[in-house]
C-alpha positions as CSV (number, residue, x, y, z in Angstrom):
1,M,24.6,-18.4,6.9
2,K,26.7,-19.5,10.0
3,K,23.6,-20.7,12.5
4,K,20.3,-20.9,12.0
5,L,18.0,-17.7,13.8
6,I,15.8,-18.9,15.7
7,V,13.0,-16.3,16.5
8,P,11.2,-17.0,19.9
9,K,7.8,-16.2,20.4
10,F,7.4,-13.0,22.7
11,K,4.5,-12.3,25.0
12,N,4.4,-8.8,24.4
13,E,6.3,-6.0,22.0
14,D,8.8,-5.2,25.3
15,E,9.6,-8.6,25.6
16,E,10.2,-8.8,21.3
17,S,11.9,-6.0,22.1
18,D,14.3,-6.5,24.3
19,W,15.3,-9.4,22.1
20,W,16.3,-8.2,19.6
21,A,17.9,-6.1,21.1
22,S,20.2,-8.6,22.9
23,I,21.7,-10.4,19.9
24,N,23.7,-9.3,17.0
25,L,22.6,-11.0,13.7
26,A,26.0,-11.1,12.4
27,D,26.2,-14.1,15.1
28,Y,23.5,-15.5,12.2
29,F,24.4,-14.4,8.5
30,D,26.6,-13.9,6.1
31,A,26.7,-11.1,3.4
32,E,26.4,-13.8,1.2
33,D,23.5,-14.5,2.0
34,F,21.5,-11.2,1.1
35,S,21.0,-10.6,-2.7
36,R,20.2,-6.7,-4.0
37,F,16.2,-5.5,-3.3
38,N,15.3,-4.3,-7.1
39,P,12.1,-2.7,-6.3
40,E,10.8,-2.9,-10.0
41,Q,11.3,-6.3,-10.3
42,F,9.6,-7.1,-7.3
43,M,7.1,-4.6,-8.0
44,A,6.6,-6.7,-11.1
45,K,6.2,-9.9,-9.5
46,H,3.8,-9.0,-6.4
47,G,2.4,-5.0,-7.3
48,K,-0.2,-5.2,-9.5
49,P,-2.0,-1.6,-9.5
50,Q,-4.8,-1.5,-7.6
51,T,-6.7,1.0,-10.1
52,K,-6.9,1.6,-13.3
53,R,-7.4,4.7,-15.0
54,I,-9.5,5.9,-17.5
55,T,-10.4,8.6,-19.9
56,M,-13.7,9.5,-21.1
57,R,-15.8,12.4,-22.6
58,V,-19.0,14.0,-20.6
59,P,-20.8,16.8,-21.1
60,A,-18.2,20.6,-19.8
61,T,-21.6,21.1,-17.5
62,W,-21.6,17.5,-14.7
63,I,-17.5,17.9,-14.6
64,A,-19.0,22.1,-13.2
65,K,-21.7,20.7,-11.4
66,A,-19.5,17.9,-9.9
67,K,-16.7,20.8,-9.0
68,E,-19.5,23.1,-7.6
69,R,-20.9,19.6,-5.0
70,A,-17.8,19.0,-3.8
71,A,-16.2,21.9,-3.4
72,A,-19.6,22.5,-0.9
73,L,-18.3,19.3,-0.2
74,D,-14.5,20.0,0.9
75,V,-14.1,17.3,-1.1
76,P,-11.8,16.3,-4.2
77,Y,-14.1,16.8,-7.4
78,Q,-12.9,12.8,-9.0
79,S,-12.9,11.0,-5.5
80,L,-16.3,12.6,-5.6
81,L,-17.1,11.4,-9.3
82,K,-15.5,7.8,-8.4
83,Q,-18.2,8.0,-5.0
84,F,-20.9,8.5,-7.9
85,I,-20.2,6.1,-10.0
86,Q,-19.4,3.0,-7.2
87,R,-23.0,3.7,-6.6
88,G,-24.6,3.4,-9.4
89,L,-22.2,-0.1,-10.0
90,E,-23.6,-0.7,-6.7
91,A,-27.0,0.0,-6.9
92,K,-29.9,-3.1,-7.4
């Protein structure tokens, strides 16, 4: 690092945009200051999936009814089933 980059507080986005346009980042950083970004490593550390896949067997008639209702509502049937599960879990 050549010299410390001190970013001021800005009153608005225009002021910030003008400030960033006015500086040369090469005055503050050397190539050695950076490391190669590894997305797999980053996701392993920070990107835990928010959803989990499940497999379950249900009667075919349930799926048919869900597809009919979803078509009437113009939504994907799996999204509709997720809503049904959520409502069931939140019921008191």
